[in-house]
N, C-alpha and C positions, 0 to 999 in steps of 0.2 A: 266669440267666433274663433278667435285665435287659439284660445285654450282648447276648444273643441277639436280644431284641426291637429293641434299637437297631440292630443289624446288619441285621435284616430291613427296618426302616423306611428305613434308609440305601439298601439295595438297591432298594426300591420307588421311592424318590425319584430315584435314578440312572436306573432304567428309564424312569420317567415323563419325565425330562429328555431322555434319548436318543430316546425315541419321539416327543416333541414336536419335537426337532431333525430327525428323519427326515421328519416330515410337512412341514417347511419346506424340505427338500432339493428341488432342481430335477430333474425327470425329463426335461424338454425345454425348449428355448427357440425362440421364433418371433420373428424380428426383434429379438433380444436380450431379449424379454419372457418371463419364466419360466412354465412350467406346473409346479406343485409336486406332490410326491408326494401331499399331502392332496387336491388337486383330482382327481388320477387315482383315488385311493383312494375318494373319495366317489362318483365315477361308476361305478367297478367294483362298489362295494357295492350301488348301486341295481340294477345289472344282475344281480348275484348273487341279490339278493332276489327279483327278477322271475323268474329262471330256476330258483331253488331249488338251485343248485349253485355250487361255487367255480370261478372262471375260472383257466385255466392262465396261465403267464407269456406264452406266445405270444398268448393272447386279450387279456391286459392290453395287450400291444403294439398289437393291433388297435384297442382302445379309445383308446389314446393317439393313434394315427394319426387316428382320427375326431375327437378333440379338436383336433388340429393343423389338420385340414382346416376345422373350424368356425372356428377362430381366423383362418385365412387368409381365409375367406369373409367373416367379419364385418369384417376390415380392408379388403377390397376393396369391400364395400358402403359402408363409411365413406368411402373414397376417391372413390367414384362418387356420394356424397351420396344414397344410397338410404335412406329413412327410413320406418318403419312407425309410425304414431302410436298413442298410447294410445286415441284415439277409435275407430280401426279395430279394435283388439283388443276394446274394449268392445262394439262392434257384433257381433262374432263371439260374444262371451259371451252377449249378449242373444238371439241366434239359437239358441244351445245351450239356453238356459233355456226358450225356446218349445218346442223339441223335447222337453225333459224334462217340461214341463207337459202335453204330449199323452200322454206315457207314464204320468204320475202321475194325470192327471185333474183336477189343480189346479195353480195357479201355485206353483212350488217356493219355499220360503223360502231365505234365504242359506245356512242350515245344511244343508238338503237338497241344494242345488246343490253345495256344497263337498264333502259326503259322496259324492255321485255322481262328482265329478271324482276324488276320492281312490280310490274303488273301481275306476274305469275305467283310471286312469293311474298310480296310486301316488304322485301329486304333490299337495301342498297347492295351494290356489288361486293363491297368489302365485307359486309356482314354475311352475305351469301357464301363467299369463299370460306370464311371462318366456320360457319355452320356446316358447310360441305366437308371441311377437314374433320370436324367432330364426328359427323355421321360416318365417314370413311374409317376413322379410327375405331369407332364402336363396332362396325361391321367386321373389321379385321380382328378385333378382340374376341368377338363371338365365334368367328371361324377358328381362331387359335385355341379357344378354351372349350368350345362345344362342337368340334369337328366330327366326333363320332355320332353325336345326336343328329347333326345335319345329314350325314350320310344315311342314317337309319330312316329319317323322315323322307328323304329324297327317294329312296327305294320304294316306299309305299305309294308315291304319287306318280313316278315316271311311267309306270305301266298303265296308269289310268288316263294319261294325257290324250291319247287317241280317242278314247270313248267320250271324254269331256269335250273335245273339239266337235265331234259329231253331234253331241247333245246340244251344245251351244248353237250350232248352225241350224239344227232342226227346229229349235225353239224360236230362233230370231232371224231366220233366213230373209224375211221381208225387209229387214233394216239394213242388210248388206247390199248397198246400191252404189255403183260407180256413177257419180255425177258427170255431166259433160265436162271434159277435161282437156287441157292443152299442155304440151311441153313447149317451152320457148327459150330462146336466147335473148339476152337484153344488154343494151348499153344504157348506163344510168348516170345522169348528171344530177347530183343532189343540190338542193338550194334551201335557203331560208327566206323569210319575208323581206329581209333587207338586201338580198342580192339576187332576187329572182330574175330581173331583167338582164343582168350581165350573164348569168348562167344560161338563160334562154337563148341568147345570141350564140354562145358557144355550142349549144346543142343543135341549133339550126344550121350552123356551119358544118357540123358533123353530118347532119341529115343530107345536106347538099353534096358533100363528098361521097356519101354512099350512093346517092341517086337511085335508090331502089335495087341496087345490085347485091344479091345475096352473098356473093364471094367477097366483095369489099366489106360488107357488114361483118362477115366471119373474121376477116383480118383485124377489124377494129375491136371485135370482142376479145381476140387474143391479146392485143396490145393493152386492153383495159385491165388485164390480170397482172400486168407488170407493176412492181412496187412504186415506180415514179410516175405512174399514169395520173392524168388530171381528171379522169372519170373512172367509174366502176363498170364491171361487166360480169355476166354469168352465162354459163352454158346449160344450167340445170334448173331453170325456172319451171315450176309446175303450178297450174292454176285450175281450180275447180270452179264451176259456175254456181256459186252459192251466195247467200246474203253476207256471210262472213267475209268472202272475198271482196265484195263491194265495200264492206266496212273498212277493209284493210287497204285496198288499192283505189277505191272510187269506181263509180259506175262507168265513167268514160273509158277507163282502162279495160275493165272486164268486157264491156260491149265490143270494143275495138278488137280485143284479143280473139273473141269467138267469131267475129265477122271476117277476120283476116284469113286468107287462104293459106294452106300449108306451103311453106317454102318462101312466102312473101314477106317483105319488110314493111313495117308500119310507118305512118307519119309520126310526128312528134306527139307524145302522149304526156299530159300533165297529171301526174299522180298526186292528188291533193285530197286524201281521204277525209271522211268526217272526223276521225280521231285526231287528225292534225290540227283541225280548226279550233280545238279546245285550248291549244296553247300555240297560237300562230307565230308568236315571236321566237319561240325556242324549237318548235317541232321541225324535223327535217323532212321535206318533201322532195320530189324528184321529177325530172323529165326523163321519159323512157323512149327508146327506139327498140322495137322487138321484132323477132322473126319467129314464126310458128314452125316448130320442128315436127310435131305430131299432133293429131287430134283423135280423141276417143269419145264415142257417144255414150249417153247414159244407158245403163243396163243393170239388171239384177246379177249378182255375182255368184258363180258356183265356187266350190271349195278350191278347185284347181285354177281359177282365174287369177290373174296378176293384179295386185293392188299397185297402182302406178306410183303413188308417193312413197310407198314403202319398198318398192321393187322386190316384192315377195308375193307368193300365192296367199290367198285368203286363209287356206289351211295352215300354212306356216306362221302367218301373222297371229291367228287365233291361238295356236300352240304356244307361241312366244308370249302372248298376253296372259294366258292361263299360267304359264310357267312363272312369269314375273309376279303375278298375283300371289301365287303359292310361296314364292321366295319372300315376299313382303310379310306374309302370314307367319312364315318360319322365323324370320328375323324378329318380328314382334313377340312371338311366343318365347324365343330363346333370350331376347333382351330382358323380358320380364323374369325369366328363370335366372339369368345372370344377376339381375338386381337383387333377387331374393338371396342368392348365394353370397353376394358381396355384403349384404346387410347382416347376414348371419356371422360372417367373419369379422365384421366391424361393429363393435359395441359402442364406439365413441360418437354416436349421433344424438344430437340434442335438438328438440324443436320447442320453440317458445311460442305456444299457441296464442297468447294474448296479443302478440305482435302481428298476427294475421289480420287483426281487425283494425288495420291502418285506415286513415282517411285520405 
């Protein structure tokens, strides 16, 4: 028995050593610099997690080609001294936080923002920032090296935007519906499972101080925006009456918000949505006191109607979305063109096909 255990431990040790060695093997080189099996494996694992299936060897090769193209592009950007600063990425992050604040009805905490990024992208915040810098660098490289092509393509589509907006609306007008919606201000006391009672006392104290007076409520909202405030607040909450809203805020909050008369202040609302119950010890929930600023009834939207959350007409929103879609198409087309150009210029690319078949 002892000999058997020693044999098993030896085999496990050997397997671990061989596996570690294979991770360090080179699957490709670009200008003599290696892309290791581990780097490829990490990227493939991310994609497999996102798609829910195992990639084939041919698909692994496609992923490797993408990594080679990225390596070439980053080298070219470095040669051309194209730099995206941390300050630029920080500005983009702040803009995303503002958008999330509109969705949540309050300024998101760092934990809430990181969680939103993880849920939307599958990346932690540090990885998201790094990937964002790469994407911004690539876009700047394309603009700098393919500027003439971009201008030529833009001219062909800008004149067609208006007709595409009308076509989109005529084909899908029935899906452009404004749900019952409210704009609200809110005072927010965040809590976790281990401090709920204490925070509830603080929130009730605030509720008594307000005593249903909208003016006192507004004063408290203003104080909640100060850096040293013990609670959070927002003047820009927007809530649609949807199942998604109930999943995010809970049915108690949604029902109370739509029953509350315009200009009135609510009682204390415990926002403990279904998503928070999945990780009760860590999830941040909150007590809300809200005031309804405006109410909008459900209706089908005409092109000149205002989209409340976007603060733009449906026409302008559709034009923006079509424009964004076309820009993405252009970037994809030109990034592929740039990759072909860079590969022609760079003959020092080697791919070791046998190492694609890792375990």
